[in-house]
PyMOL CGO cylinders between C-alpha atoms (Angstrom):
from pymol import cmd
from pymol.cgo import CYLINDER

trace = [
    CYLINDER, 5.60, -10.01, -2.27, 3.05, -7.78, -0.80, 0.3, 1, 1, 1, 1, 1, 1,
    CYLINDER, 3.05, -7.78, -0.80, 4.37, -5.17, 1.34, 0.3, 1, 1, 1, 1, 1, 1,
    CYLINDER, 4.37, -5.17, 1.34, 1.92, -3.60, 4.17, 0.3, 1, 1, 1, 1, 1, 1,
    CYLINDER, 1.92, -3.60, 4.17, 2.86, -0.14, 5.63, 0.3, 1, 1, 1, 1, 1, 1,
    CYLINDER, 2.86, -0.14, 5.63, 0.86, 0.97, 8.55, 0.3, 1, 1, 1, 1, 1, 1,
    CYLINDER, 0.86, 0.97, 8.55, 1.44, 2.81, 11.85, 0.3, 1, 1, 1, 1, 1, 1,
    CYLINDER, 1.44, 2.81, 11.85, -1.35, 0.73, 13.22, 0.3, 1, 1, 1, 1, 1, 1,
    CYLINDER, -1.35, 0.73, 13.22, -0.36, -2.57, 14.41, 0.3, 1, 1, 1, 1, 1, 1,
    CYLINDER, -0.36, -2.57, 14.41, -3.83, -3.83, 14.53, 0.3, 1, 1, 1, 1, 1, 1,
    CYLINDER, -3.83, -3.83, 14.53, -4.67, -2.98, 10.86, 0.3, 1, 1, 1, 1, 1, 1,
    CYLINDER, -4.67, -2.98, 10.86, -1.30, -4.52, 9.52, 0.3, 1, 1, 1, 1, 1, 1,
    CYLINDER, -1.30, -4.52, 9.52, -1.71, -7.85, 11.50, 0.3, 1, 1, 1, 1, 1, 1,
    CYLINDER, -1.71, -7.85, 11.50, -5.53, -8.19, 10.47, 0.3, 1, 1, 1, 1, 1, 1,
    CYLINDER, -5.53, -8.19, 10.47, -4.54, -7.39, 6.39, 0.3, 1, 1, 1, 1, 1, 1,
    CYLINDER, -4.54, -7.39, 6.39, -1.32, -9.87, 6.67, 0.3, 1, 1, 1, 1, 1, 1,
    CYLINDER, -1.32, -9.87, 6.67, -3.23, -12.65, 8.23, 0.3, 1, 1, 1, 1, 1, 1,
    CYLINDER, -3.23, -12.65, 8.23, -5.75, -12.12, 5.55, 0.3, 1, 1, 1, 1, 1, 1,
    CYLINDER, -5.75, -12.12, 5.55, -3.45, -12.13, 2.38, 0.3, 1, 1, 1, 1, 1, 1,
    CYLINDER, -3.45, -12.13, 2.38, -1.30, -14.87, 4.17, 0.3, 1, 1, 1, 1, 1, 1,
    CYLINDER, -1.30, -14.87, 4.17, -4.39, -17.12, 4.45, 0.3, 1, 1, 1, 1, 1, 1,
    CYLINDER, -4.39, -17.12, 4.45, -4.92, -16.55, 0.61, 0.3, 1, 1, 1, 1, 1, 1,
    CYLINDER, -4.92, -16.55, 0.61, -1.45, -17.75, -0.05, 0.3, 1, 1, 1, 1, 1, 1,
    CYLINDER, -1.45, -17.75, -0.05, 0.41, -14.41, -0.58, 0.3, 1, 1, 1, 1, 1, 1,
    CYLINDER, 0.41, -14.41, -0.58, 3.99, -13.64, 1.02, 0.3, 1, 1, 1, 1, 1, 1,
    CYLINDER, 3.99, -13.64, 1.02, 3.55, -10.49, 2.97, 0.3, 1, 1, 1, 1, 1, 1,
    CYLINDER, 3.55, -10.49, 2.97, 6.24, -8.23, 4.59, 0.3, 1, 1, 1, 1, 1, 1,
    CYLINDER, 6.24, -8.23, 4.59, 4.90, -5.41, 7.38, 0.3, 1, 1, 1, 1, 1, 1,
    CYLINDER, 4.90, -5.41, 7.38, 6.63, -2.09, 8.15, 0.3, 1, 1, 1, 1, 1, 1,
    CYLINDER, 6.63, -2.09, 8.15, 5.28, 0.01, 10.67, 0.3, 1, 1, 1, 1, 1, 1,
    CYLINDER, 5.28, 0.01, 10.67, 6.43, 3.36, 9.00, 0.3, 1, 1, 1, 1, 1, 1,
    CYLINDER, 6.43, 3.36, 9.00, 7.33, 4.60, 5.63, 0.3, 1, 1, 1, 1, 1, 1,
    CYLINDER, 7.33, 4.60, 5.63, 10.94, 4.90, 6.42, 0.3, 1, 1, 1, 1, 1, 1,
    CYLINDER, 10.94, 4.90, 6.42, 10.97, 1.65, 7.93, 0.3, 1, 1, 1, 1, 1, 1,
    CYLINDER, 10.97, 1.65, 7.93, 9.82, 0.23, 4.01, 0.3, 1, 1, 1, 1, 1, 1,
    CYLINDER, 9.82, 0.23, 4.01, 12.19, 2.89, 2.02, 0.3, 1, 1, 1, 1, 1, 1,
    CYLINDER, 12.19, 2.89, 2.02, 15.25, 1.27, 4.19, 0.3, 1, 1, 1, 1, 1, 1,
    CYLINDER, 15.25, 1.27, 4.19, 14.43, -2.54, 3.32, 0.3, 1, 1, 1, 1, 1, 1,
    CYLINDER, 14.43, -2.54, 3.32, 17.02, -3.84, 1.28, 0.3, 1, 1, 1, 1, 1, 1,
    CYLINDER, 17.02, -3.84, 1.28, 14.67, -5.79, -0.96, 0.3, 1, 1, 1, 1, 1, 1,
    CYLINDER, 14.67, -5.79, -0.96, 12.25, -3.10, -2.28, 0.3, 1, 1, 1, 1, 1, 1,
    CYLINDER, 12.25, -3.10, -2.28, 12.67, -4.86, -5.60, 0.3, 1, 1, 1, 1, 1, 1,
    CYLINDER, 12.67, -4.86, -5.60, 10.97, -8.06, -4.38, 0.3, 1, 1, 1, 1, 1, 1,
    CYLINDER, 10.97, -8.06, -4.38, 7.47, -5.78, -4.09, 0.3, 1, 1, 1, 1, 1, 1,
    CYLINDER, 7.47, -5.78, -4.09, 4.82, -7.29, -6.44, 0.3, 1, 1, 1, 1, 1, 1,
    CYLINDER, 4.82, -7.29, -6.44, 2.01, -4.54, -4.54, 0.3, 1, 1, 1, 1, 1, 1,
    CYLINDER, 2.01, -4.54, -4.54, 2.16, -2.06, -1.82, 0.3, 1, 1, 1, 1, 1, 1,
    CYLINDER, 2.16, -2.06, -1.82, -0.56, -1.56, 0.63, 0.3, 1, 1, 1, 1, 1, 1,
    CYLINDER, -0.56, -1.56, 0.63, -0.38, 1.76, 2.75, 0.3, 1, 1, 1, 1, 1, 1,
    CYLINDER, -0.38, 1.76, 2.75, -1.89, 3.75, 4.87, 0.3, 1, 1, 1, 1, 1, 1,
    CYLINDER, -1.89, 3.75, 4.87, -1.96, 7.50, 4.05, 0.3, 1, 1, 1, 1, 1, 1,
    CYLINDER, -1.96, 7.50, 4.05, -1.93, 9.36, 7.47, 0.3, 1, 1, 1, 1, 1, 1,
    CYLINDER, -1.93, 9.36, 7.47, 1.34, 8.18, 9.19, 0.3, 1, 1, 1, 1, 1, 1,
    CYLINDER, 1.34, 8.18, 9.19, 3.71, 10.42, 11.34, 0.3, 1, 1, 1, 1, 1, 1,
    CYLINDER, 3.71, 10.42, 11.34, 7.29, 11.25, 9.78, 0.3, 1, 1, 1, 1, 1, 1,
    CYLINDER, 7.29, 11.25, 9.78, 6.75, 10.01, 6.13, 0.3, 1, 1, 1, 1, 1, 1,
    CYLINDER, 6.75, 10.01, 6.13, 3.07, 9.87, 4.89, 0.3, 1, 1, 1, 1, 1, 1,
    CYLINDER, 3.07, 9.87, 4.89, 1.56, 8.20, 1.82, 0.3, 1, 1, 1, 1, 1, 1,
    CYLINDER, 1.56, 8.20, 1.82, 2.12, 10.89, -0.47, 0.3, 1, 1, 1, 1, 1, 1,
    CYLINDER, 2.12, 10.89, -0.47, 5.76, 11.84, 0.39, 0.3, 1, 1, 1, 1, 1, 1,
    CYLINDER, 5.76, 11.84, 0.39, 6.13, 7.57, 0.14, 0.3, 1, 1, 1, 1, 1, 1,
    CYLINDER, 6.13, 7.57, 0.14, 4.98, 7.30, -3.28, 0.3, 1, 1, 1, 1, 1, 1,
    CYLINDER, 4.98, 7.30, -3.28, 6.96, 10.02, -4.47, 0.3, 1, 1, 1, 1, 1, 1,
    CYLINDER, 6.96, 10.02, -4.47, 9.91, 9.07, -2.82, 0.3, 1, 1, 1, 1, 1, 1,
    CYLINDER, 9.91, 9.07, -2.82, 9.51, 5.43, -4.49, 0.3, 1, 1, 1, 1, 1, 1,
    CYLINDER, 9.51, 5.43, -4.49, 8.89, 7.12, -7.75, 0.3, 1, 1, 1, 1, 1, 1,
    CYLINDER, 8.89, 7.12, -7.75, 11.97, 9.15, -7.45, 0.3, 1, 1, 1, 1, 1, 1,
    CYLINDER, 11.97, 9.15, -7.45, 14.35, 5.91, -6.92, 0.3, 1, 1, 1, 1, 1, 1,
    CYLINDER, 14.35, 5.91, -6.92, 12.51, 4.31, -9.96, 0.3, 1, 1, 1, 1, 1, 1,
    CYLINDER, 12.51, 4.31, -9.96, 10.26, 1.93, -8.20, 0.3, 1, 1, 1, 1, 1, 1,
    CYLINDER, 10.26, 1.93, -8.20, 6.88, 1.57, -9.79, 0.3, 1, 1, 1, 1, 1, 1,
    CYLINDER, 6.88, 1.57, -9.79, 5.16, -1.38, -8.35, 0.3, 1, 1, 1, 1, 1, 1,
    CYLINDER, 5.16, -1.38, -8.35, 1.26, -0.56, -7.82, 0.3, 1, 1, 1, 1, 1, 1,
    CYLINDER, 1.26, -0.56, -7.82, 0.21, 1.23, -4.53, 0.3, 1, 1, 1, 1, 1, 1,
    CYLINDER, 0.21, 1.23, -4.53, -2.92, 1.03, -2.85, 0.3, 1, 1, 1, 1, 1, 1,
    CYLINDER, -2.92, 1.03, -2.85, -3.83, 3.23, -0.31, 0.3, 1, 1, 1, 1, 1, 1,
    CYLINDER, -3.83, 3.23, -0.31, -5.94, 2.76, 2.95, 0.3, 1, 1, 1, 1, 1, 1,
    CYLINDER, -5.94, 2.76, 2.95, -7.31, 6.05, 4.10, 0.3, 1, 1, 1, 1, 1, 1,
    CYLINDER, -7.31, 6.05, 4.10, -9.96, 7.19, 6.76, 0.3, 1, 1, 1, 1, 1, 1,
    CYLINDER, -9.96, 7.19, 6.76, -9.57, 10.71, 4.19, 0.3, 1, 1, 1, 1, 1, 1,
    CYLINDER, -9.57, 10.71, 4.19, -12.82, 11.11, 2.47, 0.3, 1, 1, 1, 1, 1, 1,
    CYLINDER, -12.82, 11.11, 2.47, -12.10, 14.32, 0.81, 0.3, 1, 1, 1, 1, 1, 1,
    CYLINDER, -12.10, 14.32, 0.81, -12.56, 13.59, -2.95, 0.3, 1, 1, 1, 1, 1, 1,
    CYLINDER, -12.56, 13.59, -2.95, -9.52, 15.95, -4.09, 0.3, 1, 1, 1, 1, 1, 1,
    CYLINDER, -9.52, 15.95, -4.09, -6.86, 14.42, -1.49, 0.3, 1, 1, 1, 1, 1, 1,
    CYLINDER, -6.86, 14.42, -1.49, -7.95, 10.85, -3.00, 0.3, 1, 1, 1, 1, 1, 1,
    CYLINDER, -7.95, 10.85, -3.00, -7.80, 12.30, -6.61, 0.3, 1, 1, 1, 1, 1, 1,
    CYLINDER, -7.80, 12.30, -6.61, -4.00, 13.60, -5.65, 0.3, 1, 1, 1, 1, 1, 1,
    CYLINDER, -4.00, 13.60, -5.65, -3.03, 10.34, -4.65, 0.3, 1, 1, 1, 1, 1, 1,
    CYLINDER, -3.03, 10.34, -4.65, -4.62, 8.50, -7.73, 0.3, 1, 1, 1, 1, 1, 1,
    CYLINDER, -4.62, 8.50, -7.73, -3.23, 11.24, -10.06, 0.3, 1, 1, 1, 1, 1, 1,
    CYLINDER, -3.23, 11.24, -10.06, 0.52, 10.64, -8.46, 0.3, 1, 1, 1, 1, 1, 1,
    CYLINDER, 0.52, 10.64, -8.46, 0.22, 6.86, -9.70, 0.3, 1, 1, 1, 1, 1, 1,
    CYLINDER, 0.22, 6.86, -9.70, -1.89, 4.88, -6.87, 0.3, 1, 1, 1, 1, 1, 1,
    CYLINDER, -1.89, 4.88, -6.87, -3.30, 1.82, -8.47, 0.3, 1, 1, 1, 1, 1, 1,
    CYLINDER, -3.30, 1.82, -8.47, -6.12, 2.65, -6.19, 0.3, 1, 1, 1, 1, 1, 1,
    CYLINDER, -6.12, 2.65, -6.19, -7.26, 4.47, -2.85, 0.3, 1, 1, 1, 1, 1, 1,
    CYLINDER, -7.26, 4.47, -2.85, -9.86, 2.38, -0.46, 0.3, 1, 1, 1, 1, 1, 1,
    CYLINDER, -9.86, 2.38, -0.46, -11.70, 3.94, 2.29, 0.3, 1, 1, 1, 1, 1, 1,
    CYLINDER, -11.70, 3.94, 2.29, -10.96, 2.49, 5.94, 0.3, 1, 1, 1, 1, 1, 1,
    CYLINDER, -10.96, 2.49, 5.94, -12.47, 0.42, 6.91, 0.3, 1, 1, 1, 1, 1, 1,
    CYLINDER, -12.47, 0.42, 6.91, -12.78, -1.61, 3.90, 0.3, 1, 1, 1, 1, 1, 1,
    CYLINDER, -12.78, -1.61, 3.90, -14.41, -5.20, 3.25, 0.3, 1, 1, 1, 1, 1, 1,
    CYLINDER, -14.41, -5.20, 3.25, -11.97, -7.59, 2.73, 0.3, 1, 1, 1, 1, 1, 1,
    CYLINDER, -11.97, -7.59, 2.73, -13.01, -8.77, -0.70, 0.3, 1, 1, 1, 1, 1, 1,
    CYLINDER, -13.01, -8.77, -0.70, -12.60, -5.03, -1.75, 0.3, 1, 1, 1, 1, 1, 1,
    CYLINDER, -12.60, -5.03, -1.75, -8.84, -5.25, -0.78, 0.3, 1, 1, 1, 1, 1, 1,
    CYLINDER, -8.84, -5.25, -0.78, -8.42, -8.61, -2.16, 0.3, 1, 1, 1, 1, 1, 1,
    CYLINDER, -8.42, -8.61, -2.16, -10.01, -7.32, -5.53, 0.3, 1, 1, 1, 1, 1, 1,
    CYLINDER, -10.01, -7.32, -5.53, -7.92, -4.40, -5.53, 0.3, 1, 1, 1, 1, 1, 1,
    CYLINDER, -7.92, -4.40, -5.53, -4.58, -6.42, -4.80, 0.3, 1, 1, 1, 1, 1, 1,
    CYLINDER, -4.58, -6.42, -4.80, -5.69, -9.05, -7.62, 0.3, 1, 1, 1, 1, 1, 1,
    CYLINDER, -5.69, -9.05, -7.62, -5.94, -6.10, -10.06, 0.3, 1, 1, 1, 1, 1, 1,
    CYLINDER, -5.94, -6.10, -10.06, -3.14, -4.70, -8.89, 0.3, 1, 1, 1, 1, 1, 1,
    CYLINDER, -3.14, -4.70, -8.89, -0.82, -7.72, -9.35, 0.3, 1, 1, 1, 1, 1, 1,
    CYLINDER, -0.82, -7.72, -9.35, -2.66, -8.45, -12.65, 0.3, 1, 1, 1, 1, 1, 1,
    CYLINDER, -2.66, -8.45, -12.65, -2.21, -4.97, -14.31, 0.3, 1, 1, 1, 1, 1, 1,
    CYLINDER, -2.21, -4.97, -14.31, 1.64, -5.30, -13.23, 0.3, 1, 1, 1, 1, 1, 1,
    CYLINDER, 1.64, -5.30, -13.23, 2.15, -8.33, -14.89, 0.3, 1, 1, 1, 1, 1, 1,
    CYLINDER, 2.15, -8.33, -14.89, 0.81, -7.29, -18.09, 0.3, 1, 1, 1, 1, 1, 1,
]
cmd.load_cgo(trace, "trace")
């Protein structure tokens, strides 16, 4: 199960459609809070999330997941070009940080790498 969290419906639908076309099971969430409230968090193999979202941003989402004991790979998609901010995400446990917009192939490669890394 790949979980997608983004407050932009267009981004959610585009990525969900791409991943479903590749055979992945996908669940979408419009906010970090909605994802955290999901009763099946343990079914997540990989999380793809925006960084800049209202209420709970990507940093806080990742922190709350770790606090609850969830350590699945997280791939962040962000328009942030600030290198220290990107490093902060990686240092706090993100598997990858991709710049928006990213190529479909870059996203697919990151997801495949994250899932492979998790199964090791």
